[in-house]
N, C-alpha and C positions, 0 to 999 in steps of 0.2 A: 920522517916527521915533518920536514919542511913542506912536502907535498900535501900532507894532511892539513896543515895550517893554511896553506894557500887555497885549498878547496873550501875550507871553512870561511876564509876571508871573502872569497868570491861569492859564496852563498849569502853571507851577511850583507855585502854591498848590493847584491841583486835584490835582496829583500827590501832594503832601504829604498831603492829606486821604484820597486813595485808599490810600496806604500806611498811614495810620493805621487805616483800616477793614480792611485785609488783613493785612499783615505786621508793621509796626512799631507794635504796640499797646502795648508796654511803654513806660513813661514815659522810661526812659533812652534807648531807641531813638528815641522821638519827639523828645527834646531834641536828639539828634545830627542827625536828619533835618531838624529846623527850622533848626539852625545851617548845615547844608549848603545848604538852600534859600535862606537869606538870603545866603550867600556867592555862590551862583549868580546871584541877582538883582542883587547889587551888581556883580559882574563883567560881567553883561550890560549894565547901564547904563553902566559905564565903557567897555565895548567900543563901545557906540553913540555915546558922546561922542567917543571917539578917532577914529572914522571921519572921514576928511577931508571927505566930502561933507555932513556934518551942519552946517547953518547955525545960528546963534544958540545956541551951546552953553550960554550962561548960563541958558537957560530950564530946563535940567535940574539946576541947582544945588540947588534945594530938595529934589528927589527924591533926589539923591545924598546929601545930608546926612541925610535921613530914613532911607535904606537903610543908611548907615554906622552910625548910631545903633542901628538895629534889629539889625544884624549884631553889634555889640558886646554888646548885651543878650543876644542868643541865644547868643553864644559864652561869655559869663560864666555864663549859666544852665546851659549844657551842662557847663562845667568844674566848677561848684559842685554840680550835681546828678547827675553821672554815677555816683557811688558810693551816694548816698542815694536816688535815684529807684527806687522799687520799686512794683510794681503795674501796673495797666492804665490807659492813657489813656482818659478819657471821650470818647466820640464827639461828644457835643453840644458840649463845650468846643472840640474840634478844629475843628468846622464853624463855630462862632462866632468862633474865632480867625482862620479863613480869611476870613470876611466882614469882620471888623474890619481885617484886613490889606488887603483890597481897598479899603475906604473910605479908609484912611490913605494908601495909595499913589495912589489916584485924586485925593485932595486935594493931595498933594504934586506930582502931575503937572499940576495946573491951569495953571500958567504955560506949560507945554509945549503944552497943548491950546489955550489962549487965544492964544498968540503963534505959532501954527502958520504956517509960511511954506512956500508951495508953489513957491518959486523954486529 
Protein backbone atom coordinates (compact mmCIF):
# COMPACT_ATOMS: atom_id res chain seq x y z
CA UNK A 1 0.00 0.00 0.00
CA UNK A 2 2.87 2.40 0.67
CA UNK A 3 4.07 1.95 -2.90
CA UNK A 4 0.58 2.68 -4.23
CA UNK A 5 0.38 5.88 -2.20
CA UNK A 6 3.87 6.91 -3.29
CA UNK A 7 2.91 6.45 -6.96
CA UNK A 8 -0.28 8.49 -6.42
CA UNK A 9 1.76 11.18 -4.70
CA UNK A 10 4.30 11.36 -7.55
CA UNK A 11 1.50 11.63 -10.10
CA UNK A 12 -0.21 14.47 -8.22
CA UNK A 13 3.03 16.41 -7.75
CA UNK A 14 3.93 15.96 -11.42
CA UNK A 15 0.47 17.16 -12.43
CA UNK A 16 0.92 20.26 -10.31
CA UNK A 17 4.24 21.07 -12.00
CA UNK A 18 2.76 20.47 -15.45
CA UNK A 19 -0.13 22.81 -14.61
CA UNK A 20 2.38 25.40 -13.45
CA UNK A 21 4.16 25.17 -16.80
CA UNK A 22 0.97 25.38 -18.86
CA UNK A 23 -2.14 26.99 -17.36
CA UNK A 24 -1.79 27.92 -13.70
CA UNK A 25 1.26 30.15 -13.96
CA UNK A 26 -0.21 32.98 -11.90
CA UNK A 27 0.72 32.86 -8.24
CA UNK A 28 -2.89 32.95 -7.05
CA UNK A 29 -3.82 30.00 -9.28
CA UNK A 30 -0.70 28.14 -8.18
CA UNK A 31 -1.57 28.62 -4.50
CA UNK A 32 -5.06 27.25 -5.13
CA UNK A 33 -3.72 24.30 -7.14
CA UNK A 34 -1.19 23.51 -4.42
CA UNK A 35 -3.90 23.51 -1.75
CA UNK A 36 -6.07 21.19 -3.89
CA UNK A 37 -3.15 18.80 -4.50
CA UNK A 38 -2.39 18.68 -0.78
CA UNK A 39 -6.06 17.93 -0.08
CA UNK A 40 -6.08 15.15 -2.67
CA UNK A 41 -2.90 13.62 -1.21
CA UNK A 42 -4.31 13.69 2.31
CA UNK A 43 -7.62 12.17 1.19
CA UNK A 44 -5.77 9.46 -0.76
CA UNK A 45 -3.77 8.47 2.32
CA UNK A 46 -6.88 8.48 4.51
CA UNK A 47 -8.58 6.29 1.90
CA UNK A 48 -5.67 3.85 1.94
CA UNK A 49 -5.71 3.69 5.75
CA UNK A 50 -9.49 3.18 5.88
CA UNK A 51 -9.40 0.19 3.49
CA UNK A 52 -10.03 -2.88 5.67
CA UNK A 53 -7.35 -4.98 3.98
CA UNK A 54 -4.56 -2.61 5.03
CA UNK A 55 -2.52 -4.16 7.84
CA UNK A 56 -0.39 -2.23 10.30
CA UNK A 57 -2.13 1.12 9.83
CA UNK A 58 0.12 2.72 12.44
CA UNK A 59 2.98 2.79 9.93
CA UNK A 60 1.15 5.52 7.97
CA UNK A 61 0.77 7.78 11.03
CA UNK A 62 3.89 9.86 10.36
CA UNK A 63 2.92 10.39 6.71
CA UNK A 64 -0.61 11.36 7.70
CA UNK A 65 0.63 13.90 10.25
CA UNK A 66 3.06 15.40 7.71
CA UNK A 67 0.36 15.62 5.04
CA UNK A 68 -2.14 17.26 7.41
CA UNK A 69 0.46 19.85 8.41
CA UNK A 70 1.29 20.50 4.74
CA UNK A 71 -2.43 20.79 3.95
CA UNK A 72 -2.92 23.35 6.72
CA UNK A 73 0.07 25.40 5.56
CA UNK A 74 -1.07 25.33 1.92
CA UNK A 75 -4.62 26.28 2.92
CA UNK A 76 -3.46 29.18 5.05
CA UNK A 77 -1.10 30.37 2.29
CA UNK A 78 -3.92 30.20 -0.25
CA UNK A 79 -6.36 32.09 1.98
CA UNK A 80 -3.78 34.71 2.91
CA UNK A 81 -2.37 35.20 -0.57
CA UNK A 82 -5.37 34.90 -2.87
CA UNK A 83 -5.90 38.68 -3.01
CA UNK A 84 -2.25 39.73 -2.83
CA UNK A 85 -0.65 37.13 -5.10
CA UNK A 86 0.04 38.86 -8.37
CA UNK A 87 2.47 37.94 -11.09
CA UNK A 88 3.73 34.73 -12.56
CA UNK A 89 5.04 31.75 -10.58
CA UNK A 90 8.70 30.98 -11.18
CA UNK A 91 9.11 27.60 -12.89
CA UNK A 92 12.37 26.78 -11.11
CA UNK A 93 10.77 27.31 -7.71
CA UNK A 94 7.82 25.11 -8.72
CA UNK A 95 10.15 22.26 -9.72
CA UNK A 96 12.26 22.64 -6.58
CA UNK A 97 9.07 22.61 -4.50
CA UNK A 98 8.02 19.36 -6.19
CA UNK A 99 11.40 17.77 -5.48
CA UNK A 100 11.31 18.92 -1.86
CA UNK A 101 7.77 17.52 -1.50
CA UNK A 102 8.95 14.17 -2.83
CA UNK A 103 11.79 14.10 -0.31
CA UNK A 104 9.54 15.06 2.61
CA UNK A 105 6.88 12.46 1.84
CA UNK A 106 9.47 9.78 1.09
CA UNK A 107 11.00 10.34 4.51
CA UNK A 108 7.59 10.35 6.18
CA UNK A 109 6.73 7.08 4.43
CA UNK A 110 9.93 5.43 5.68
CA UNK A 111 8.09 3.48 8.43
CA UNK A 112 5.59 2.24 5.82
CA UNK A 113 8.39 1.06 3.52
CA UNK A 114 10.49 -0.46 6.31
CA UNK A 115 7.61 -2.29 8.00
CA UNK A 116 6.15 -3.52 4.74
CA UNK A 117 4.12 -6.65 5.38
CA UNK A 118 3.21 -8.95 2.53
CA UNK A 119 0.62 -10.89 4.51
